[in-house]
KEKE-3310 file (N, C-alpha, C; in steps of 0.2 Angstrom, whole numbers, plus 5000, padded with zeros to 4 digits):
npx = (4588:4596:4597:4612:4616:4616:4632:4632:4635:4627:4617:4602:4597:4598:4598:4596:4585:4574:4570:4558:4550:4550:4560:4571:4576:4585:4593:4600:4607:4613:4626:4622:4620:4634:4646:4658:4666:4664:4671:4685:4686:4686:4699:4711:4709:4710:4724:4731:4727:4732:4747:4754:4766:4764:4751:4736:4730:4714:4711:4715:4705:4692:4693:4693:4681:4672:4678:4672:4659:4658:4664:4653:4645:4651:4654:4642:4637:4645:4645:4630:4633:4640:4632:4624:4627:4632:4620:4615:4626:4628:4614:4617:4626:4628:4632:4628:4614:4605:4605:4597:4594:4599:4588:4576:4571:4571:4570:4578:4579:4575:4588:4594:4589:4592:4606:4609:4605:4614:4627:4625:4625:4638:4645:4642:4650:4663:4665:4670:4683:4700:4703:4713:4711:4698:4698:4705:4696:4685:4690:4693:4678:4680:4685:4678:4667:4671:4676:4669:4668:4680:4682:4678:4688:4699:4710:4713:4705:4704:4716:4711:4701:4711:4715:4704:4696:4707:4709:4707:4716:4727:4719:4714:4727:4731:4720:4723:4736:4736:4746:4755:4766:4780:4778:4764:4763:4770:4761:4751:4753:4756:4743:4734:4742:4737:4724:4723:4727:4718:4706:4707:4706:4694:4688:4689:4679:4670:4676:4670:4658:4661:4672:4661:4653:4662:4670:4681:4695:4709:4709:4705:4715:4726:4724:4731:4742:4739:4744:4756:4756:4746:4754:4765:4758:4756:4768:4775:4765:4769:4782:4779:4771:4782:4789:4782:4781:4796:4798:4790:4795:4790:4786:4797:4789:4780:4786:4789:4777:4772:4776:4768:4756:4762:4763:4750:4746:4755:4750:4736:4740:4746:4732:4726:4716:4710:4698:4691:4676:4669:4680:4689:4679:4680:4694:4696:4686:4695:4704:4700:4702:4716:4719:4715:4726:4736:4733:4734:4746:4751:4747:4755:4766:4764:4763:4774:4784)
npy = (5142:5139:5127:5121:5121:5105:5101:5100:5095:5094:5102:5111:5121:5135:5129:5116:5115:5120:5110:5096:5090:5076:5072:5079:5070:5062:5069:5073:5061:5059:5069:5081:5094:5097:5101:5099:5088:5080:5090:5083:5072:5076:5083:5076:5069:5078:5081:5069:5069:5080:5080:5069:5067:5071:5071:5077:5093:5094:5081:5081:5091:5086:5074:5079:5087:5073:5068:5077:5075:5061:5062:5068:5057:5045:5051:5053:5040:5032:5038:5034:5020:5020:5026:5017:5004:5011:5016:5014:5017:5030:5037:5038:5049:5065:5075:5067:5062:5067:5062:5055:5039:5035:5042:5039:5045:5040:5022:5009:5000:5011:5018:5007:5007:5020:5018:5010:5017:5027:5019:5014:5024:5030:5017:5021:5030:5025:5019:5025:5026:5023:5006:5000:5009:5006:4994:4997:5006:5000:4991:4997:4999:4989:4995:5005:4999:4993:5004:5008:4999:4999:5008:5000:4988:4995:5007:5015:5022:5032:5032:5022:5027:5036:5028:5025:5038:5043:5037:5043:5050:5039:5034:5045:5049:5036:5037:5047:5045:5032:5020:5015:5021:5026:5039:5040:5030:5038:5052:5045:5040:5052:5059:5051:5052:5065:5066:5059:5067:5077:5069:5066:5078:5081:5071:5075:5082:5071:5065:5062:5057:5048:5041:5038:5028:5019:5019:5018:5029:5037:5051:5052:5041:5051:5062:5068:5072:5081:5091:5088:5076:5077:5089:5080:5072:5081:5086:5075:5072:5085:5080:5069:5075:5082:5070:5065:5074:5077:5063:5064:5072:5086:5104:5119:5126:5119:5119:5133:5135:5125:5127:5136:5130:5121:5132:5134:5122:5121:5131:5126:5116:5126:5132:5121:5115:5102:5101:5112:5110:5118:5126:5114:5109:5121:5120:5108:5109:5120:5112:5110:5122:5121:5111:5114:5125:5115:5108:5120:5120:5109:5113:5123:5117:5109:5117:5124:5114)
npz = (5471:5456:5446:5440:5421:5414:5405:5388:5372:5360:5348:5345:5339:5326:5307:5311:5319:5312:5304:5299:5311:5311:5305:5311:5323:5316:5308:5319:5326:5315:5318:5312:5318:5322:5313:5314:5319:5304:5298:5303:5300:5286:5283:5285:5273:5263:5264:5262:5248:5242:5245:5237:5223:5204:5201:5192:5193:5191:5192:5209:5212:5208:5217:5231:5232:5232:5242:5251:5251:5254:5269:5276:5275:5279:5291:5298:5298:5305:5315:5317:5322:5334:5342:5342:5347:5361:5367:5380:5387:5385:5391:5403:5404:5406:5396:5384:5385:5378:5365:5351:5352:5363:5371:5366:5357:5344:5337:5339:5326:5316:5317:5311:5297:5293:5294:5283:5272:5273:5271:5259:5250:5253:5248:5233:5232:5234:5222:5214:5215:5213:5212:5220:5232:5233:5240:5253:5259:5260:5269:5281:5288:5295:5307:5310:5315:5325:5332:5344:5354:5360:5371:5380:5385:5384:5390:5379:5369:5362:5354:5345:5340:5332:5322:5316:5312:5307:5294:5282:5277:5271:5263:5255:5249:5242:5234:5225:5222:5219:5223:5235:5247:5257:5259:5262:5273:5285:5285:5288:5301:5308:5306:5316:5327:5330:5329:5342:5351:5350:5354:5365:5371:5370:5376:5391:5394:5398:5410:5424:5424:5415:5425:5435:5430:5424:5411:5401:5396:5387:5393:5404:5409:5406:5413:5425:5419:5406:5399:5395:5390:5377:5372:5368:5359:5350:5348:5340:5330:5321:5318:5313:5299:5296:5290:5282:5271:5268:5263:5253:5245:5245:5240:5245:5250:5258:5268:5274:5279:5287:5299:5306:5308:5318:5330:5331:5336:5347:5354:5357:5370:5377:5382:5387:5400:5407:5418:5414:5405:5393:5389:5382:5374:5365:5361:5355:5344:5338:5331:5318:5310:5312:5306:5292:5291:5289:5277:5270:5271:5264:5250:5248:5247:5237:5225:5224:5220)
capx = (4593:4594:4601:4617:4614:4619:4636:4630:4637:4621:4614:4594:4595:4600:4595:4592:4577:4570:4568:4552:4550:4549:4568:4577:4581:4590:4601:4606:4609:4621:4629:4625:4622:4640:4649:4666:4668:4665:4679:4690:4687:4688:4706:4716:4709:4712:4732:4733:4724:4737:4756:4759:4767:4762:4742:4734:4727:4709:4709:4714:4699:4687:4693:4692:4673:4671:4678:4669:4652:4659:4664:4648:4639:4652:4654:4636:4636:4651:4640:4626:4634:4643:4627:4618:4633:4633:4614:4613:4630:4626:4609:4621:4632:4623:4632:4625:4609:4599:4605:4590:4592:4599:4583:4571:4567:4571:4572:4586:4575:4575:4593:4598:4589:4596:4614:4609:4606:4620:4632:4623:4626:4645:4647:4643:4654:4670:4665:4674:4690:4703:4704:4716:4706:4690:4701:4708:4688:4681:4694:4690:4672:4680:4689:4671:4663:4675:4679:4664:4671:4686:4682:4673:4693:4706:4711:4717:4699:4705:4720:4706:4699:4715:4714:4697:4694:4712:4711:4705:4723:4729:4713:4715:4732:4729:4716:4726:4743:4736:4750:4757:4773:4783:4775:4757:4764:4772:4756:4744:4755:4755:4736:4733:4744:4736:4719:4723:4728:4711:4700:4709:4705:4687:4686:4691:4672:4666:4679:4666:4653:4665:4673:4657:4651:4668:4669:4689:4696:4714:4707:4706:4721:4732:4721:4735:4748:4736:4746:4761:4751:4744:4760:4769:4755:4755:4774:4773:4759:4772:4788:4776:4770:4789:4793:4779:4784:4802:4798:4786:4798:4787:4791:4798:4782:4776:4789:4788:4770:4771:4778:4762:4753:4764:4762:4745:4746:4757:4744:4731:4742:4746:4727:4722:4712:4705:4692:4685:4673:4669:4685:4692:4677:4684:4701:4693:4684:4699:4705:4697:4708:4722:4719:4714:4732:4740:4731:4736:4753:4751:4746:4759:4772:4763:4764:4783:4788)
capy = (5143:5136:5122:5122:5117:5101:5103:5095:5099:5093:5107:5110:5126:5135:5127:5110:5118:5123:5105:5094:5086:5069:5072:5082:5067:5058:5075:5073:5055:5060:5073:5087:5099:5099:5098:5099:5080:5080:5092:5083:5067:5077:5087:5072:5065:5083:5080:5063:5070:5085:5075:5065:5071:5069:5071:5082:5096:5094:5076:5083:5094:5081:5069:5084:5087:5067:5065:5080:5072:5056:5063:5069:5053:5040:5052:5048:5032:5030:5040:5030:5014:5024:5028:5010:5004:5016:5020:5012:5023:5039:5038:5040:5054:5070:5077:5063:5059:5069:5059:5050:5032:5037:5047:5037:5049:5034:5016:5002:4998:5018:5018:5004:5008:5025:5017:5007:5020:5030:5015:5015:5031:5029:5014:5022:5034:5022:5015:5032:5030:5016:5000:5001:5014:5004:4989:5002:5011:4993:4989:5005:4998:4985:4999:5009:4996:4991:5008:5009:4994:5001:5010:4993:4988:4997:5014:5022:5021:5039:5029:5018:5033:5041:5025:5023:5044:5045:5033:5047:5052:5034:5031:5050:5048:5032:5039:5052:5043:5025:5018:5016:5024:5027:5045:5036:5028:5044:5055:5041:5040:5060:5060:5045:5056:5073:5064:5056:5071:5084:5068:5066:5085:5080:5066:5079:5084:5067:5060:5062:5053:5040:5037:5034:5022:5014:5020:5019:5034:5040:5057:5049:5038:5055:5068:5072:5075:5083:5095:5084:5071:5082:5092:5075:5070:5086:5087:5069:5075:5089:5076:5064:5079:5084:5065:5064:5081:5076:5059:5064:5078:5093:5110:5124:5133:5115:5120:5139:5136:5119:5130:5140:5123:5119:5136:5131:5115:5123:5135:5122:5114:5131:5134:5116:5115:5098:5104:5116:5106:5120:5126:5109:5109:5125:5118:5102:5114:5124:5107:5112:5129:5119:5105:5120:5126:5109:5107:5126:5120:5103:5114:5127:5113:5105:5123:5126:5107)
capz = (5469:5451:5447:5433:5415:5413:5401:5382:5364:5355:5345:5340:5337:5319:5302:5314:5323:5308:5300:5300:5318:5310:5303:5316:5326:5310:5308:5325:5326:5310:5320:5306:5322:5324:5308:5314:5314:5297:5297:5308:5295:5277:5282:5281:5265:5259:5265:5258:5241:5240:5245:5232:5216:5199:5201:5188:5199:5190:5198:5215:5215:5209:5223:5236:5231:5232:5249:5255:5252:5257:5274:5278:5273:5283:5298:5300:5298:5312:5323:5322:5323:5338:5346:5343:5353:5367:5369:5386:5391:5383:5393:5410:5402:5404:5387:5378:5387:5373:5359:5349:5353:5371:5371:5364:5348:5337:5339:5334:5318:5313:5316:5307:5290:5291:5294:5279:5268:5273:5269:5253:5248:5252:5242:5226:5232:5233:5218:5209:5217:5209:5215:5228:5236:5235:5245:5258:5260:5262:5275:5285:5290:5301:5312:5311:5318:5332:5334:5350:5358:5364:5379:5386:5385:5384:5393:5375:5363:5358:5349:5341:5335:5326:5319:5313:5308:5302:5290:5277:5274:5267:5258:5250:5246:5237:5227:5221:5217:5216:5226:5243:5247:5263:5262:5265:5281:5289:5284:5291:5309:5308:5307:5322:5335:5329:5333:5349:5356:5351:5354:5372:5375:5369:5381:5397:5395:5401:5415:5428:5421:5413:5430:5438:5425:5423:5405:5400:5390:5388:5395:5411:5410:5407:5415:5429:5414:5402:5394:5395:5385:5370:5369:5363:5354:5344:5343:5336:5323:5317:5317:5306:5294:5292:5289:5274:5267:5265:5259:5245:5240:5243:5240:5249:5253:5263:5274:5275:5283:5293:5308:5308:5312:5324:5332:5333:5343:5354:5359:5361:5374:5383:5384:5389:5406:5409:5424:5411:5399:5391:5386:5379:5370:5360:5359:5350:5340:5335:5326:5310:5309:5312:5299:5287:5290:5287:5269:5264:5268:5259:5244:5246:5244:5230:5221:5225:5221)
cpx = (4592:4599:4606:4614:4620:4624:4635:4634:4630:4616:4605:4591:4598:4595:4591:4585:4571:4566:4562:4555:4553:4557:4573:4579:4586:4595:4607:4611:4615:4625:4628:4622:4628:4645:4656:4670:4667:4670:4686:4692:4691:4697:4711:4714:4712:4720:4733:4732:4730:4745:4758:4760:4765:4756:4741:4731:4717:4707:4709:4708:4693:4687:4691:4685:4671:4671:4675:4663:4654:4660:4659:4642:4643:4654:4647:4636:4640:4647:4633:4626:4639:4638:4622:4623:4633:4628:4612:4619:4629:4619:4611:4625:4627:4625:4630:4620:4604:4598:4600:4591:4594:4591:4575:4567:4568:4573:4578:4584:4576:4582:4597:4598:4592:4603:4614:4608:4611:4627:4631:4626:4635:4647:4647:4649:4662:4670:4668:4680:4692:4702:4706:4713:4700:4692:4702:4701:4683:4682:4692:4682:4674:4683:4683:4665:4665:4677:4676:4665:4676:4686:4680:4680:4698:4706:4713:4709:4700:4712:4716:4706:4702:4715:4710:4696:4701:4714:4709:4712:4725:4724:4714:4722:4734:4724:4718:4733:4742:4742:4753:4765:4774:4780:4766:4761:4765:4765:4750:4747:4754:4747:4733:4736:4740:4727:4717:4725:4721:4707:4702:4707:4698:4685:4686:4683:4668:4669:4674:4661:4655:4668:4667:4653:4655:4669:4679:4691:4704:4712:4707:4711:4726:4728:4727:4742:4744:4742:4754:4760:4750:4750:4765:4765:4756:4761:4775:4770:4765:4777:4782:4775:4777:4791:4790:4780:4791:4802:4794:4791:4794:4790:4792:4792:4779:4781:4791:4781:4770:4773:4772:4759:4756:4762:4755:4743:4748:4753:4739:4734:4742:4739:4725:4721:4709:4698:4688:4681:4671:4675:4689:4686:4677:4689:4699:4692:4689:4706:4706:4702:4716:4724:4720:4722:4735:4737:4733:4744:4756:4751:4750:4767:4771:4764:4771:4786:4794)
cpy = (5138:5131:5122:5117:5112:5101:5096:5098:5098:5100:5108:5117:5129:5131:5120:5111:5120:5116:5104:5092:5079:5070:5074:5076:5061:5063:5075:5067:5055:5065:5081:5092:5103:5096:5097:5092:5078:5085:5088:5074:5069:5079:5082:5069:5070:5083:5076:5065:5076:5084:5072:5069:5068:5066:5075:5085:5094:5085:5077:5086:5091:5075:5074:5085:5079:5067:5071:5078:5066:5057:5063:5064:5048:5044:5052:5043:5030:5033:5034:5023:5014:5023:5021:5007:5004:5017:5019:5018:5028:5040:5041:5046:5061:5074:5073:5062:5062:5067:5055:5045:5032:5041:5044:5039:5044:5026:5013:5002:5005:5019:5014:5004:5015:5023:5013:5011:5025:5026:5016:5017:5032:5024:5016:5027:5033:5018:5020:5032:5023:5010:4998:5005:5011:4999:4992:5003:5006:4992:4992:5004:4994:4989:5004:5005:4994:4996:5008:5004:4995:5002:5004:4989:4987:5004:5018:5018:5028:5036:5027:5022:5036:5035:5025:5032:5046:5041:5036:5049:5045:5034:5039:5051:5042:5032:5043:5051:5034:5020:5019:5017:5025:5033:5044:5036:5035:5049:5051:5041:5049:5062:5057:5050:5063:5070:5060:5061:5075:5080:5066:5074:5085:5077:5070:5081:5080:5064:5060:5056:5047:5036:5033:5028:5017:5014:5021:5025:5036:5046:5055:5045:5044:5062:5073:5073:5078:5087:5092:5079:5073:5084:5086:5073:5073:5087:5081:5071:5079:5086:5073:5069:5079:5080:5064:5070:5078:5070:5058:5072:5084:5099:5112:5127:5126:5117:5127:5139:5131:5122:5132:5134:5122:5125:5135:5127:5117:5128:5131:5121:5120:5132:5127:5116:5111:5102:5111:5112:5110:5124:5120:5109:5114:5124:5114:5108:5116:5120:5108:5117:5126:5114:5110:5120:5122:5107:5112:5123:5114:5108:5119:5123:5110:5111:5126:5121:5108)
cpz = (5463:5450:5441:5428:5415:5405:5393:5375:5358:5354:5340:5338:5328:5316:5305:5316:5319:5303:5302:5307:5316:5308:5306:5319:5322:5309:5312:5328:5321:5313:5315:5311:5325:5318:5310:5316:5310:5296:5298:5304:5287:5279:5280:5275:5260:5258:5262:5249:5238:5240:5240:5226:5211:5199:5196:5195:5197:5194:5204:5217:5216:5216:5230:5238:5234:5240:5254:5257:5255:5265:5277:5280:5279:5290:5302:5301:5305:5316:5324:5324:5330:5344:5346:5349:5360:5369:5375:5390:5391:5387:5402:5412:5401:5396:5383:5380:5382:5367:5357:5349:5360:5375:5371:5357:5343:5339:5336:5327:5315:5310:5311:5299:5288:5290:5289:5273:5267:5268:5262:5247:5248:5249:5236:5226:5232:5227:5213:5211:5212:5214:5221:5234:5240:5241:5252:5261:5263:5268:5281:5289:5295:5307:5314:5315:5323:5336:5344:5354:5362:5370:5383:5387:5385:5385:5386:5368:5360:5352:5344:5337:5330:5322:5312:5308:5306:5295:5283:5273:5268:5262:5252:5247:5239:5231:5223:5216:5215:5217:5232:5242:5256:5267:5266:5273:5284:5290:5291:5301:5312:5311:5314:5328:5334:5333:5339:5352:5356:5354:5363:5373:5374:5375:5388:5398:5400:5407:5422:5429:5418:5420:5436:5435:5422:5416:5404:5395:5392:5391:5402:5412:5411:5408:5424:5425:5408:5396:5392:5389:5378:5369:5364:5360:5349:5342:5339:5329:5319:5314:5312:5301:5291:5288:5282:5270:5265:5261:5252:5242:5238:5242:5244:5254:5259:5270:5278:5280:5288:5301:5311:5310:5318:5330:5336:5338:5348:5358:5363:5367:5380:5387:5387:5397:5406:5412:5420:5404:5393:5384:5382:5373:5361:5358:5353:5345:5334:5331:5319:5308:5310:5307:5294:5286:5289:5279:5266:5264:5264:5250:5241:5243:5239:5225:5221:5224:5215)
residu = (MET:ASP:GLN:PRO:VAL:PRO:HIS:THR:ASP:ILE:ARG:VAL:ASP:GLY:TRP:ILE:GLY:ARG:LEU:PRO:ALA:ARG:LEU:ARG:PRO:TYR:ALA:LEU:LEU:ALA:ARG:LEU:ASP:ARG:PRO:ILE:GLY:THR:TRP:LEU:LEU:PHE:LEU:PRO:GLY:ILE:TRP:GLY:ILE:LEU:LEU:PRO:PRO:GLY:VAL:PRO:MET:ALA:ARG:ARG:ILE:PHE:LEU:ILE:VAL:LEU:PHE:GLY:ILE:GLY:SER:ILE:VAL:MET:ARG:GLY:ALA:GLY:CYS:VAL:VAL:ASN:ASP:MET:TRP:ASP:ARG:ASP:ILE:ASP:ARG:GLN:VAL:ALA:ARG:THR:ALA:GLY:ARG:PRO:LEU:ALA:SER:GLY:ALA:LEU:SER:MET:ARG:GLU:ALA:ALA:LEU:PHE:LEU:ALA:ALA:LEU:LEU:LEU:ILE:GLY:PHE:ASN:ILE:LEU:MET:ASN:LEU:ASN:THR:LEU:SER:GLN:VAL:LEU:GLY:ALA:SER:SER:LEU:ILE:LEU:VAL:GLY:LEU:TYR:PRO:LEU:ALA:LYS:ARG:VAL:THR:TRP:TRP:PRO:GLN:LEU:VAL:MET:GLY:PHE:THR:PHE:GLY:PHE:GLY:ALA:PRO:LEU:GLY:PHE:THR:ALA:ALA:ALA:ASP:ARG:ILE:THR:PRO:ALA:LEU:PHE:ALA:LEU:TYR:ALA:ALA:THR:ILE:VAL:TRP:GLN:LEU:GLY:PHE:ASP:THR:ILE:TYR:GLY:PHE:GLN:ASP:MET:GLU:ASP:ASP:ALA:ARG:ILE:GLY:VAL:ARG:SER:THR:SER:ARG:LEU:MET:ALA:GLY:HIS:ALA:ARG:LEU:PHE:VAL:GLY:ILE:CYS:TYR:ALA:LEU:THR:VAL:ALA:GLY:LEU:ALA:ALA:ALA:GLY:TRP:LEU:ALA:HIS:THR:GLY:TYR:GLY:PHE:TRP:LEU:ALA:LEU:PRO:VAL:ALA:GLY:VAL:LEU:LEU:ALA:TRP:GLN:VAL:SER:ARG:LEU:ASP:PRO:ARG:ASN:PRO:ALA:GLY:CYS:LEU:ARG:LEU:PHE:ARG:PHE:ASN:ARG:GLU:THR:GLY:LEU:VAL:ILE:ALA:LEU:ALA:MET:LEU:ALA:GLY:LEU:LEU:THR:ARG)
# end
């Protein structure tokens, strides 16, 4: 009888498969085969750029392009740091055993040089932002460095991930508005709980392996109450977005579009089954569409302000 193929989200087909063999491991290390992570880093930045009033549209468009490039680079850098920390753990998990550092396709020295190149590009992008955003962007590197440690010391690594990946929201806000306001904090809080919810869904893929090797996660902690927990996270997301819109005095278009995002989040909860890894991966990826709807709500609010 054929053995079941271990579940993995690594993709070596498509354009990745057409890269020269020497470059392919670097693309996989930066997760270029899975752009969903870049989207989920990029989208909160768009929210932050579109939310504050009084910013010229040309400036917003420039920042969105800049943040798009930066999201590719810094998501890649974050993945390199994560894999450098986790290479021994990754070897023991079916979904991650094929990662370049875990499999030996790249050495730690090669990964470190690649990380330095990515950080240099990210630094040059950061220099195009205002001083407040430069300070915030530099401080976010502390979160990037500490996130991989979270699973070793807490049952809430997904919450730490929310603070880390969600940092694009306040960074985008300050890059556009050059100030800190209560709306920024509401938006950041909404982003954190959104990412806590979807990363908990993502973590359901690894529960058996995580339990075997002793890795902690919100997914393992909340497995018996999966829908309730993710539902609470997503309800708080909508509440936080509503608070951000109200504090920023956004237009009526935002309020017409925000319920659509709420419906998409509720649909995810209704379809969630932590025992179905492939289904959890599909729901996780669906947050790109959900995040785009939220971005459109921000744009609608801006245009009707």
